[in-house]
BAFI-3210 file (N, C-alpha, C; in Angstrom, 3 decimals, decimal comma, padded with zeros to 6 digits):
// residues 304
n [1|2|3|4|5|6|7|8|9|10|11|12|13|14|15|16|17|18|19|20|21|22|23|24|25|26|27|28|29|30|31|32|33|34|35|36|37|38|39|40|41|42|43|44|45|46|47|48|49|50|51|52|53|54|55|56|57|58|59|60|61|62|63|64|65|66|67|68|69|70|71|72|73|74|75|76|77|78|79|80|81|82|83|84|85|86|87|88|89|90|91|92|93|94|95|96|97|98|99|100|101|102|103|104|105|106|107|108|109|110|111|112|113|114|115|116|117|118|119|120|121|122|123|124|125|126|127|128|129|130|131|132|133|134|135|136|137|138|139|140|141|142|143|144|145|146|147|148|149|150|151|152|153|154|155|156|157|158|159|160|161|162|163|164|165|166|167|168|169|170|171|172|173|174|175|176|177|178|179|180|181|182|183|184|185|186|187|188|189|190|191|192|193|194|195|196|197|198|199|200|201|202|203|204|205|206|207|208|209|210|211|212|213|214|215|216|217|218|219|220|221|222|223|224|225|226|227|228|229|230|231|232|233|234|235|236|237|238|239|240|241|242|243|244|245|246|247|248|249|250|251|252|253|254|255|256|257|258|259|260|261|262|263|264|265|266|267|268|269|270|271|272|273|274|275|276|277|278|279|280|281|282|283|284|285|286|287|288|289|290|291|292|293|294|295|296|297|298|299|300|301|302|303|304]
n.u [001,107|001,798|001,091|-000,813|-000,231|001,654|-000,114|-001,508|-000,011|000,862|-002,246|-002,132|000,160|-000,014|-002,708|-002,242|-000,372|-002,298|-003,412|-001,391|-000,624|-002,179|-002,456|-000,640|-001,138|-002,186|-004,349|-003,921|-001,441|000,387|002,919|001,921|001,853|004,125|006,089|004,975|005,749|008,536|008,999|007,966|009,599|012,569|012,035|011,527|013,899|016,275|015,162|015,395|018,109|018,891|018,008|019,119|021,768|022,198|020,166|020,360|019,040|018,909|019,568|019,663|020,267|018,340|016,528|014,924|014,707|013,095|010,274|009,748|007,117|005,175|006,052|005,550|002,934|002,076|003,387|002,432|-000,113|-000,060|000,530|-001,243|-003,560|-001,910|-002,256|-005,568|-006,196|-006,098|-008,457|-010,755|-012,412|-010,611|-012,228|-013,905|-011,963|-010,590|-011,600|-011,805|-010,211|-008,968|-010,108|-008,964|-007,883|-010,968|-010,630|-008,578|-008,628|-011,001|-010,141|-008,107|-010,230|-011,713|-008,916|-006,982|-008,465|-009,119|-010,321|-012,989|-013,808|-016,735|-017,426|-015,029|-016,731|-018,627|-017,990|-016,769|-018,596|-020,135|-018,539|-018,319|-020,490|-020,880|-018,724|-019,482|-021,844|-020,859|-019,392|-021,561|-023,050|-021,480|-021,335|-023,845|-024,682|-026,476|-025,650|-026,018|-026,489|-023,348|-022,242|-023,050|-022,460|-019,446|-018,846|-017,289|-015,182|-011,455|-010,537|-012,553|-014,794|-015,946|-018,495|-017,442|-016,351|-014,622|-013,165|-013,850|-013,599|-010,951|-009,740|-010,971|-009,640|-007,003|-007,444|-008,411|-005,726|-004,171|-004,690|-004,089|-001,825|-001,322|-002,501|-000,148|001,529|000,606|001,074|004,402|005,375|005,955|007,639|010,037|011,516|010,012|010,796|013,062|011,014|010,064|011,727|012,923|011,502|010,616|013,680|013,533|011,724|013,047|014,344|012,051|011,708|013,648|013,854|011,503|012,827|014,306|012,725|010,993|012,679|014,925|014,026|011,628|011,929|010,762|010,442|010,934|008,582|009,162|006,126|004,490|005,487|006,581|004,747|004,080|006,802|006,772|004,123|005,455|007,832|005,184|004,075|006,062|007,343|004,530|004,431|006,507|005,466|003,374|003,748|005,563|003,605|001,482|003,252|003,552|000,700|-001,711|-003,758|-005,385|-004,520|-005,227|-007,783|-007,483|-005,517|-006,829|-009,054|-008,171|-008,631|-010,874|-009,619|-008,347|-011,033|-012,027|-009,856|-009,447|-012,015|-011,938|-010,150|-009,323|-011,788|-013,691|-016,613|-019,227|-022,362|-025,217|-026,114|-022,821|-021,776|-023,251|-022,246|-020,159|-019,925|-020,680|-019,221|-016,464|-017,308|-017,327|-014,380|-013,054|-014,234|-012,862|-010,897|-010,351|-010,528|-008,497|-006,546|-007,418|-007,388|-004,414|-002,908|-003,830]
n.v [-001,266|001,370|003,132|004,617|005,429|007,367|008,973|010,020|011,375|013,379|014,271|015,811|017,343|019,224|020,595|021,432|023,716|024,964|025,497|026,977|029,326|030,113|031,380|032,750|035,278|038,184|040,415|043,284|043,023|043,942|042,561|040,280|038,103|038,315|037,657|035,004|034,097|033,866|032,686|030,116|030,248|029,378|026,902|025,282|025,367|024,361|021,739|021,336|021,554|019,288|017,132|017,002|016,824|014,484|012,568|012,604|013,747|014,719|017,854|020,914|024,517|024,620|022,779|023,673|025,838|025,418|024,134|025,880|027,972|025,948|026,183|028,833|029,674|028,373|028,964|031,902|031,945|031,039|032,630|034,823|033,275|033,511|035,875|036,599|034,803|036,591|037,863|036,015|033,753|030,532|028,321|028,821|029,704|027,209|024,403|025,857|026,030|024,239|023,388|022,981|020,732|019,863|022,744|022,061|019,437|019,957|022,452|020,550|019,639|020,881|021,977|020,678|018,597|016,173|012,826|012,862|010,985|009,432|009,300|011,260|013,313|013,088|013,989|016,619|018,131|018,225|019,232|022,497|023,094|022,821|024,746|027,239|027,607|027,701|030,461|032,003|031,504|032,886|035,596|036,471|036,220|037,561|040,712|040,967|038,155|036,837|038,674|037,780|034,683|035,192|036,089|034,833|034,188|034,883|037,029|039,030|039,357|041,204|040,862|041,028|040,968|040,612|038,850|036,445|035,775|036,243|033,277|032,172|032,963|031,793|029,035|028,861|030,198|028,172|025,831|025,903|025,810|023,420|022,041|022,637|021,229|018,709|018,869|019,874|017,250|015,563|015,345|016,284|015,140|013,599|014,096|015,818|018,142|018,660|019,374|021,529|023,284|023,721|025,271|027,276|028,526|029,346|031,189|033,426|033,211|034,742|037,302|038,101|038,162|040,210|042,284|042,670|043,021|044,767|046,715|047,259|047,287|046,328|044,302|041,207|039,331|037,321|036,537|037,324|036,028|033,523|031,820|031,409|030,232|027,847|027,096|026,321|024,686|022,945|022,646|021,565|019,339|017,248|017,926|015,834|013,650|013,017|012,927|010,299|008,557|008,555|007,291|004,969|003,692|004,805|004,136|004,770|006,002|008,808|009,430|010,065|012,075|013,502|014,938|017,085|019,551|019,633|018,870|020,792|023,063|021,863|022,269|024,559|025,139|024,403|025,915|028,475|029,564|029,282|029,860|028,804|028,483|026,642|026,567|027,303|025,307|022,754|023,113|023,012|020,253|019,135|019,974|018,638|016,277|015,882|016,395|013,968|012,145|013,090|012,665|009,755|008,969|009,881|008,150|006,337|006,472|006,786|004,326|002,749]
n.w [000,241|-000,536|-002,381|-001,236|000,717|-000,091|-001,422|000,127|001,880|-000,151|-000,441|001,994|001,861|000,119|000,718|003,543|002,013|000,634|003,047|005,022|003,133|003,444|005,919|005,935|004,301|004,716|004,453|004,655|004,246|001,180|-000,353|000,085|-001,575|-003,364|-001,328|-000,730|-003,506|-003,748|-000,951|-001,744|-004,338|-003,166|-001,990|-004,003|-005,172|-003,706|-003,787|-006,438|-006,847|-005,044|-006,317|-008,771|-008,183|-006,326|-007,308|-009,912|-011,694|-015,268|-016,177|-018,520|-019,663|-022,341|-021,984|-019,859|-020,836|-023,173|-021,710|-020,132|-021,273|-020,219|-017,477|-017,358|-016,953|-015,355|-012,949|-012,714|-012,890|-010,115|-008,917|-008,532|-007,763|-004,791|-004,900|-005,159|-002,391|-000,811|-000,703|-000,372|001,506|001,672|002,186|-000,219|-002,166|-002,301|-003,600|-006,201|-007,946|-006,984|-009,583|-012,235|-013,785|-015,190|-016,659|-018,204|-019,804|-021,131|-022,834|-024,984|-025,671|-027,562|-028,836|-028,844|-030,338|-029,116|-027,958|-025,616|-023,204|-021,421|-018,652|-018,015|-019,700|-018,222|-015,425|-015,776|-016,745|-014,270|-012,715|-013,801|-013,667|-010,336|-009,555|-010,846|-009,443|-007,060|-007,021|-008,191|-005,756|-003,635|-004,547|-004,563|-002,214|000,598|002,695|005,359|006,105|005,139|007,250|009,463|009,698|009,271|011,581|014,077|012,589|011,582|009,752|008,295|005,176|002,496|-000,104|-003,808|-006,778|-007,929|-006,067|-006,076|-008,879|-009,182|-008,034|-009,941|-012,726|-011,714|-012,333|-015,189|-015,681|-015,124|-016,327|-018,506|-018,321|-017,750|-020,335|-022,186|-020,729|-022,023|-024,281|-023,974|-022,537|-023,997|-025,782|-023,894|-020,952|-018,273|-015,025|-015,781|-016,715|-014,573|-012,604|-014,300|-014,121|-011,188|-011,196|-012,751|-011,079|-008,846|-009,765|-010,180|-007,032|-007,093|-008,115|-006,971|-003,896|-004,538|-005,089|-002,840|-000,630|-001,323|-003,268|-002,481|-000,106|002,122|005,364|006,719|009,063|011,795|012,612|010,409|007,829|008,224|008,015|004,646|003,917|005,208|003,725|001,306|001,545|001,905|-000,445|-002,550|-000,749|-001,307|-004,099|-004,467|-003,824|-004,958|-007,632|-007,016|-006,469|-008,291|-009,769|-008,943|-008,321|-010,405|-010,613|-008,026|-006,491|-007,695|-007,547|-004,882|-003,777|-005,526|-004,435|-002,251|-001,689|-000,288|002,536|003,142|002,902|005,320|006,825|006,945|008,191|011,095|012,107|010,847|011,248|009,550|007,832|006,160|003,997|003,973|000,698|000,142|001,002|-000,556|-003,478|-003,208|-002,452|-004,711|-006,657|-005,431|-006,385|-008,790|-009,583|-008,176|-009,530|-011,908|-010,820|-010,758|-013,694|-014,572|-013,135|-014,437|-017,248|-016,771|-016,229|-018,274]
ca.u [-000,014|003,177|000,649|-001,918|000,730|001,840|-001,430|-002,165|001,103|000,413|-003,325|-001,931|000,451|-001,471|-004,014|-001,357|000,318|-003,490|-003,361|-000,142|-000,265|-003,695|-002,983|000,394|-001,550|-002,551|-005,479|-002,926|000,006|000,297|003,200|001,882|001,883|005,392|006,733|004,930|006,288|009,657|009,313|008,070|010,635|013,792|011,829|011,461|015,221|016,674|014,470|015,708|019,108|018,606|017,406|019,987|023,285|021,594|019,320|021,350|018,098|019,309|019,173|020,460|019,636|017,834|015,328|014,252|013,865|012,204|009,589|009,447|006,019|004,967|006,470|005,527|001,912|001,776|003,562|001,777|-001,410|000,088|001,296|-002,730|-004,335|-001,751|-002,949|-006,878|-006,108|-006,190|-009,406|-011,714|-012,074|-010,018|-012,787|-014,153|-011,152|-009,313|-012,224|-012,891|-008,598|-008,675|-010,864|-007,758|-008,152|-011,798|-010,912|-007,131|-009,553|-012,010|-008,507|-007,874|-011,002|-011,843|-008,390|-006,526|-010,179|-008,733|-011,904|-014,122|-014,543|-018,387|-016,789|-014,824|-017,707|-019,492|-016,988|-016,185|-019,720|-020,080|-017,062|-018,373|-021,663|-020,894|-017,714|-020,492|-022,855|-020,268|-019,669|-023,663|-023,698|-020,827|-021,665|-025,641|-025,000|-026,953|-025,168|-026,628|-025,924|-022,185|-021,433|-023,846|-021,373|-017,663|-018,710|-015,887|-014,252|-010,492|-010,938|-014,153|-014,846|-017,104|-019,122|-016,614|-016,810|-013,138|-013,198|-015,179|-013,001|-009,213|-009,340|-011,425|-008,482|-005,725|-007,902|-007,896|-004,107|-003,518|-005,613|-003,659|000,116|-001,634|-002,345|001,133|002,356|000,503|002,535|006,029|006,493|005,319|009,642|010,371|011,949|009,060|011,010|014,235|010,648|009,946|013,179|013,044|010,447|011,815|014,662|012,670|010,606|013,748|015,100|011,322|011,705|015,136|013,058|010,751|013,068|015,066|011,912|010,411|013,543|015,746|012,974|010,082|012,183|010,009|011,467|010,520|008,880|008,525|004,632|003,674|005,784|006,783|003,527|004,716|007,722|005,855|003,519|006,614|007,401|004,199|003,779|007,174|006,545|003,462|004,219|007,441|004,661|002,597|004,398|006,003|002,045|001,077|004,129|002,878|-001,038|-002,386|-005,512|-006,251|-003,579|-005,356|-008,780|-007,705|-005,317|-007,607|-009,598|-007,322|-009,615|-011,798|-008,472|-008,414|-011,716|-011,857|-008,349|-010,111|-013,317|-011,638|-008,558|-009,978|-013,129|-014,219|-018,356|-019,996|-023,300|-025,284|-025,363|-021,823|-020,860|-023,964|-022,272|-018,526|-019,549|-021,146|-017,854|-015,330|-017,525|-016,575|-012,932|-012,610|-014,136|-012,017|-009,553|-010,865|-010,391|-007,013|-006,336|-007,605|-006,234|-002,901|-002,585|-003,686]
ca.v [000,305|002,097|003,951|004,323|005,995|008,674|009,760|010,661|012,358|014,493|015,180|016,382|018,546|020,242|021,074|022,257|024,443|026,264|026,242|027,612|030,555|031,368|032,031|034,191|036,396|039,089|041,256|044,408|042,145|043,858|042,510|038,551|036,987|038,201|037,116|033,475|032,891|034,252|031,212|028,728|029,348|029,190|025,274|024,134|025,555|023,362|020,277|020,844|021,164|018,090|016,037|017,571|016,559|013,114|011,319|012,645|013,981|014,973|019,056|021,619|025,557|023,949|022,089|024,729|027,390|024,208|024,168|027,341|028,061|025,396|027,060|030,270|029,630|027,471|030,126|032,431|030,895|030,450|033,985|035,069|032,806|033,959|037,235|035,991|033,848|038,005|038,361|035,549|032,937|029,720|027,001|029,303|029,725|025,623|024,001|026,313|026,523|022,781|022,416|023,247|019,272|019,876|022,841|021,133|018,653|021,339|023,439|020,019|019,077|021,864|022,665|019,569|017,769|015,030|012,736|012,784|008,873|009,565|009,587|012,175|014,744|013,544|015,037|018,335|018,850|018,262|019,985|023,231|023,540|022,855|026,116|028,221|027,484|028,730|031,470|032,826|031,546|033,835|035,862|036,846|035,973|039,040|040,874|040,733|036,238|037,485|039,151|036,754|033,987|035,412|036,473|034,150|033,961|035,695|037,587|039,903|039,338|042,352|041,028|041,827|040,130|040,315|037,849|035,356|036,122|035,569|031,868|031,273|033,069|030,673|028,209|029,188|029,417|026,530|024,690|026,698|025,155|021,812|021,914|023,328|019,599|017,946|018,864|019,572|016,434|014,609|015,682|015,741|013,931|014,645|014,633|016,644|019,080|019,682|019,840|022,453|024,075|024,173|026,300|028,394|029,211|029,511|032,424|033,967|033,804|035,429|038,156|038,778|038,557|041,547|043,598|043,109|043,289|045,761|048,036|047,794|047,585|045,457|043,328|039,626|039,024|035,251|036,052|036,845|035,109|031,810|030,232|031,118|029,170|026,387|026,839|026,707|023,561|022,064|022,390|021,098|017,876|017,476|017,964|015,237|012,812|013,334|012,040|009,068|007,970|008,047|006,653|003,314|002,906|005,557|004,534|004,493|007,627|009,927|010,216|010,519|013,270|014,770|015,339|017,282|020,391|018,877|018,618|022,580|023,458|021,353|023,596|026,300|025,375|024,216|026,993|029,530|029,468|029,954|029,063|028,676|028,655|025,293|026,309|026,709|023,257|022,030|023,563|022,684|018,904|019,093|020,424|017,756|014,605|016,085|016,881|012,845|011,628|013,207|011,840|008,444|008,975|010,178|007,775|004,650|006,172|006,279|002,904|002,315]
ca.w [000,201|-000,540|-003,011|-000,621|001,609|-000,833|-002,305|001,699|002,056|-001,376|000,139|003,444|002,065|-000,848|001,851|004,041|001,475|000,911|004,879|005,064|002,700|003,474|007,250|004,995|003,211|005,443|003,996|004,595|003,282|-000,316|-000,589|000,159|-003,191|-003,528|-001,026|-001,382|-004,333|-003,177|-000,362|-003,126|-005,458|-002,979|-001,576|-005,227|-005,886|-003,531|-003,968|-007,615|-006,667|-004,310|-007,783|-010,211|-007,591|-005,632|-008,245|-011,216|-013,499|-016,123|-016,644|-019,191|-020,108|-023,512|-021,574|-019,343|-021,753|-023,611|-020,967|-019,890|-021,598|-019,233|-016,261|-017,100|-016,608|-013,516|-011,923|-012,839|-012,229|-008,699|-008,192|-009,019|-006,475|-003,479|-004,633|-004,434|-000,751|000,815|-000,880|-000,324|002,094|001,384|001,668|-001,156|-002,801|-002,837|-004,049|-007,546|-008,116|-007,721|-010,773|-013,233|-013,848|-015,801|-018,009|-019,326|-019,996|-022,531|-024,094|-024,909|-026,612|-028,471|-029,785|-029,792|-030,808|-028,375|-027,835|-024,138|-022,730|-021,004|-017,679|-018,670|-019,970|-017,416|-014,381|-016,585|-016,104|-012,928|-012,089|-013,772|-012,781|-008,907|-009,438|-011,568|-008,413|-005,758|-007,512|-007,558|-004,593|-003,011|-004,901|-004,667|-000,697|001,581|003,535|006,617|006,475|005,177|007,796|010,417|009,650|009,454|013,176|014,682|011,888|011,873|008,673|007,664|003,591|002,044|-000,919|-004,284|-008,178|-007,987|-005,314|-007,084|-010,766|-008,670|-008,272|-011,659|-013,660|-011,645|-012,658|-016,425|-016,115|-014,247|-016,868|-019,764|-017,919|-017,924|-021,523|-022,452|-020,478|-022,568|-025,449|-024,291|-022,461|-025,984|-026,129|-022,786|-019,768|-017,199|-013,837|-016,244|-016,449|-013,105|-012,713|-015,095|-013,575|-010,261|-011,506|-013,286|-009,599|-008,061|-010,750|-009,641|-006,149|-006,583|-008,870|-006,176|-003,002|-004,861|-005,419|-001,716|000,160|-001,720|-003,679|-001,426|000,976|003,025|006,228|006,862|010,300|011,895|012,959|009,180|006,683|008,338|007,204|003,761|004,063|005,611|002,545|000,424|002,063|001,869|-001,768|-002,538|-000,772|-001,796|-005,569|-004,807|-002,888|-006,138|-009,013|-006,834|-005,716|-009,225|-010,778|-008,490|-008,603|-010,707|-010,315|-006,939|-006,156|-008,825|-007,013|-003,365|-004,184|-006,483|-002,904|-001,159|-000,940|000,913|003,577|002,318|003,935|006,819|007,649|006,920|008,826|012,124|012,375|010,695|011,819|008,252|008,400|004,782|004,279|003,392|-000,511|-000,520|001,208|-001,308|-004,597|-003,136|-002,911|-006,519|-007,348|-005,267|-006,722|-010,307|-009,088|-008,120|-010,737|-013,408|-011,109|-011,778|-015,482|-014,904|-012,587|-015,863|-018,280|-016,139|-016,025|-018,760]
c.u [001,223|002,339|000,129|-000,882|001,243|001,177|-001,681|-001,044|001,059|-000,635|-002,725|-000,770|000,199|-002,216|-003,034|-001,193|-000,830|-003,424|-002,524|-000,222|-001,193|-003,628|-001,628|000,104|-003,079|-004,141|-004,794|-001,735|-000,547|000,971|003,191|002,387|002,996|006,307|006,455|005,400|007,683|010,430|008,919|009,145|011,838|013,233|012,046|013,057|015,815|016,665|015,595|017,497|019,657|018,770|018,803|021,409|022,815|021,086|019,285|020,334|019,146|019,061|019,746|019,240|018,161|016,458|014,205|013,781|013,188|010,514|008,803|007,423|004,737|004,977|005,845|004,528|001,851|002,742|003,239|000,040|-000,931|000,626|-000,626|-003,205|-003,632|-001,902|-005,065|-007,240|-006,579|-007,914|-010,828|-011,636|-011,252|-011,030|-013,437|-013,488|-010,541|-010,126|-012,699|-011,092|-008,632|-009,190|-010,224|-008,676|-009,189|-011,312|-009,925|-008,162|-010,423|-010,949|-008,361|-008,795|-010,915|-010,216|-007,226|-007,745|-009,822|-010,161|-011,738|-014,740|-016,075|-018,106|-016,091|-015,571|-018,228|-018,992|-016,800|-017,631|-019,993|-019,378|-017,589|-019,265|-021,876|-019,401|-019,083|-021,438|-022,160|-020,279|-021,000|-023,653|-022,473|-021,530|-023,184|-026,031|-025,049|-025,577|-024,564|-025,679|-024,553|-021,436|-021,796|-022,558|-019,912|-017,836|-017,409|-014,356|-012,397|-010,403|-012,487|-013,988|-015,838|-017,434|-018,041|-016,490|-015,193|-012,474|-013,099|-013,786|-011,702|-009,207|-010,126|-010,641|-006,849|-006,763|-007,536|-006,376|-003,576|-003,605|-004,595|-001,682|-000,288|-001,744|-000,904|001,863|001,475|000,833|003,646|006,574|005,900|007,276|010,068|010,611|010,654|009,858|012,571|013,102|010,662|010,991|013,334|012,043|010,510|012,813|014,282|011,724|011,350|014,356|013,539|011,125|012,992|014,919|012,247|011,413|014,162|013,523|011,017|011,712|014,488|014,962|012,200|010,582|011,479|010,395|010,530|009,965|008,260|006,977|004,182|004,177|007,047|005,721|004,023|005,439|007,110|005,332|004,299|007,358|007,121|004,185|005,064|007,452|005,601|003,162|005,671|006,317|003,676|003,108|004,912|004,562|001,407|001,771|003,929|001,681|-001,973|-004,267|-006,312|-005,790|-004,737|-006,764|-008,422|-006,497|-005,825|-008,653|-008,988|-008,339|-010,291|-011,065|-008,680|-009,654|-011,790|-010,498|-009,156|-010,949|-012,686|-010,486|-008,519|-011,169|-013,884|-015,612|-018,821|-021,589|-024,065|-025,158|-023,925|-020,983|-022,063|-022,967|-020,282|-018,911|-019,706|-019,306|-016,292|-015,739|-017,087|-015,331|-012,401|-013,194|-013,298|-010,591|-009,181|-010,084|-009,287|-006,462|-006,484|-007,168|-004,788|-002,161|-003,187|-002,398]
c.v [000,939|003,838|004,979|005,882|007,750|009,069|010,496|011,859|013,193|015,780|016,331|017,564|019,582|021,209|022,100|023,475|025,766|026,658|027,474|029,154|031,260|032,499|033,289|035,733|037,378|039,980|042,748|043,743|042,877|043,044|040,725|037,701|036,912|037,375|034,956|032,825|033,247|033,038|030,502|028,420|029,099|028,132|024,715|024,503|024,466|021,970|020,242|020,396|019,862|016,903|015,952|016,208|015,088|012,355|011,867|012,714|014,720|016,484|020,430|023,156|025,004|023,707|023,129|026,040|026,890|024,438|025,361|028,104|027,613|025,840|028,352|030,259|028,928|028,092|031,487|032,466|031,383|032,066|034,813|034,984|033,426|035,554|037,633|035,390|035,694|038,359|037,461|034,226|030,776|028,567|026,561|028,436|028,190|025,344|024,416|026,545|025,036|022,425|023,081|021,926|019,497|021,209|022,556|020,473|019,716|022,214|021,816|018,535|019,540|022,333|021,869|017,957|016,509|014,275|012,634|011,902|009,561|009,489|010,655|013,385|014,398|015,001|016,179|018,678|018,930|019,585|021,439|023,919|023,591|024,521|027,250|028,933|028,159|029,591|032,286|033,172|032,864|034,977|037,428|036,811|037,503|039,195|041,169|039,412|036,751|037,563|038,345|036,135|034,204|035,910|036,324|033,601|035,217|036,849|037,795|039,542|040,077|041,320|041,687|040,433|040,080|039,160|036,467|035,055|035,523|034,436|031,213|031,603|032,492|029,497|028,075|028,792|028,755|025,594|025,184|025,562|024,319|021,445|022,601|022,014|018,610|017,783|018,796|018,229|015,461|014,482|015,733|015,052|014,662|015,267|015,660|018,273|019,526|020,064|021,301|023,658|024,743|025,249|027,534|029,408|030,059|031,197|033,892|034,451|034,718|036,937|039,067|039,411|040,035|042,650|044,443|043,506|044,229|047,323|048,432|048,122|046,963|043,806|042,673|039,565|037,465|034,836|036,080|036,199|034,149|030,906|029,993|030,562|028,050|025,889|026,273|025,057|022,993|021,810|021,719|020,164|017,511|017,289|016,257|013,789|012,253|012,428|010,523|008,222|007,344|007,154|004,913|002,684|004,126|005,687|004,485|005,304|009,219|010,786|010,721|011,752|014,540|015,794|015,818|018,686|020,472|018,894|020,529|023,235|023,026|021,739|023,871|026,349|025,153|025,762|028,129|030,050|029,968|029,363|029,637|028,193|027,306|025,237|026,343|025,738|022,774|022,170|022,993|021,216|018,795|019,030|019,136|016,706|014,480|015,962|015,136|012,121|011,793|012,367|010,284|008,138|008,976|008,764|005,804|004,492|006,345|005,384|002,152|002,482]
c.w [000,022|-001,209|-002,277|000,349|001,229|-001,246|-000,534|001,770|001,268|-000,682|001,532|003,132|001,376|000,047|003,218|003,783|001,444|002,876|005,510|004,651|002,777|004,501|006,749|004,315|003,650|004,304|003,881|004,097|001,558|-001,115|-000,744|-000,396|-003,646|-002,878|-000,768|-002,378|-004,221|-002,224|-001,424|-003,818|-004,587|-002,220|-002,568|-005,571|-005,068|-003,427|-005,392|-007,649|-006,629|-005,644|-008,616|-009,751|-007,284|-006,704|-009,552|-012,332|-013,722|-016,035|-017,075|-019,297|-020,982|-022,535|-021,044|-019,869|-022,960|-022,785|-020,551|-020,195|-020,633|-017,740|-015,591|-016,029|-015,308|-012,162|-011,889|-012,247|-009,993|-007,839|-008,234|-007,516|-004,932|-003,522|-003,715|-002,701|-000,068|000,366|-000,179|000,449|001,397|001,001|000,629|-002,946|-004,167|-004,094|-005,870|-007,999|-008,460|-009,661|-011,787|-014,457|-015,745|-017,471|-018,895|-020,203|-021,681|-023,266|-024,679|-026,230|-027,673|-029,623|-030,054|-030,407|-029,938|-027,548|-025,562|-024,111|-021,315|-019,387|-017,461|-018,821|-019,054|-015,428|-014,870|-016,899|-014,871|-012,047|-012,184|-013,741|-011,180|-009,205|-009,735|-010,235|-007,109|-006,341|-007,515|-006,385|-003,525|-002,950|-005,031|-002,997|-000,034|002,329|004,817|006,749|006,387|006,386|009,409|010,490|009,694|010,938|013,924|013,858|012,129|011,391|008,767|005,589|003,342|-000,138|-002,356|-005,968|-008,039|-007,597|-005,433|-007,949|-010,173|-009,488|-009,941|-012,835|-013,345|-012,327|-014,522|-017,385|-016,203|-015,351|-018,168|-019,661|-018,414|-019,282|-022,765|-022,038|-021,333|-023,657|-025,910|-023,974|-023,312|-025,880|-025,133|-021,882|-019,037|-015,771|-014,642|-016,057|-015,932|-012,774|-013,096|-014,785|-012,580|-009,707|-011,699|-012,368|-008,783|-008,576|-010,289|-008,557|-006,152|-006,766|-007,442|-004,666|-003,412|-004,878|-004,292|-000,747|-000,382|-002,215|-003,276|000,239|002,515|004,279|006,719|008,112|010,579|012,025|011,555|007,749|007,150|008,153|005,702|003,769|004,021|004,318|001,501|000,668|001,616|000,348|-002,463|-002,587|-001,346|-003,378|-005,386|-004,127|-004,153|-007,345|-008,899|-006,780|-007,193|-010,120|-010,107|-008,111|-009,179|-010,392|-009,245|-006,620|-006,825|-007,962|-005,277|-003,149|-004,633|-004,883|-002,028|-000,827|-000,207|002,406|003,667|003,382|005,252|008,127|007,871|008,167|010,536|013,035|012,441|011,180|010,645|008,215|006,846|005,416|003,683|001,679|-000,632|-000,275|-000,020|-002,972|-004,422|-002,878|-004,361|-006,910|-007,249|-005,875|-008,380|-010,241|-009,345|-009,237|-011,553|-012,521|-011,105|-013,207|-015,769|-014,520|-013,183|-016,486|-017,725|-016,615|-017,130|-020,852]
res [m|k|w|f|l|l|a|l|i|a|l|l|f|w|s|g|s|d|f|f|s|k|v|g|s|k|p|d|d|k|l|s|h|w|k|m|v|m|a|v|g|f|v|m|g|l|h|a|a|y|e|v|v|f|a|g|v|p|i|s|l|d|i|i|i|a|y|l|p|a|s|f|l|y|i|l|s|m|a|i|g|y|i|g|l|r|y|i|e|l|s|v|s|s|p|i|c|n|s|s|g|a|m|s|a|l|m|c|f|f|i|l|h|e|r|m|e|p|i|q|t|v|a|v|a|v|i|c|f|g|v|l|l|l|g|i|v|s|y|t|e|d|d|e|k|r|a|l|r|q|a|k|s|e|v|k|y|t|k|s|l|i|a|v|l|i|p|v|i|y|c|l|i|d|a|a|g|t|f|a|d|s|i|l|l|k|t|l|n|e|e|s|a|n|v|a|y|e|f|t|f|l|a|m|g|i|v|s|a|i|y|v|l|i|i|k|r|e|p|l|t|r|e|r|d|l|p|k|l|i|g|g|i|c|e|t|i|g|q|f|a|y|v|f|a|l|a|a|y|a|i|g|a|a|p|v|i|s|a|y|c|v|a|s|v|v|w|s|r|i|f|l|k|e|k|l|s|w|k|h|y|l|a|i|a|i|t|v|v|g|i|v|l|l|g|i|y|e|g|i|s|g|e|a]
***
């Protein structure tokens, strides 16, 4: 059951990345997304160096440049996602962001004219419906009811179209990255591509550090910025476990890992005191069902 342990590690650490990134993204910290990119970039850079030196993963400037389109889209989506965490509950943001697999499937269908299997079609339809419903519920919620359910939350949020749109934009850009993956990985080694992505993230981390520490002269504090570093560590460990879990038993691991946003919702409810309406939870449940169905399909196709 090694695959199951690895899948649980990926689920726990990716949901942990969501949680600690949220904790480190205070509404009054206008540079929080830059700091998150800095933290994740340096952690991923260390992991990439380990992979090259100790695991012998081949890497070159040509590989980094060849994989740059996917790397750029992934990093851009994550930076936008970090911005969004300042404006919306993690309970709402995580399920929307985690729906990018459905969007990438639609891109492959419409652009590459790839065939969609029945279970994949159903999963994509369910996810799209769930995300749309979640957005409508969040934006149309009565202000008094919103204030009442947020009474015990650490942060109060006001109704805003941009708050709903940011995770949707993340979803679309991340899906574009996955779409680019499907093309680029036909000619690139997957391990080398992952190292190229991490080194590119390191470069962006260095740029972010220069912007935050030198240009903006923003000091880092343990209380506000340590969660960002922990989030970066969780993101990297989750990615590492994800790769090996799928390699060990994709058909079992994929559905488990795809449900990590459920754990994110649980952590936000317990530790951040986020409380949603039953309409929110219904929309989230619908979205998660679609995500797990899509994960099952990915596992089946991966085994094939």
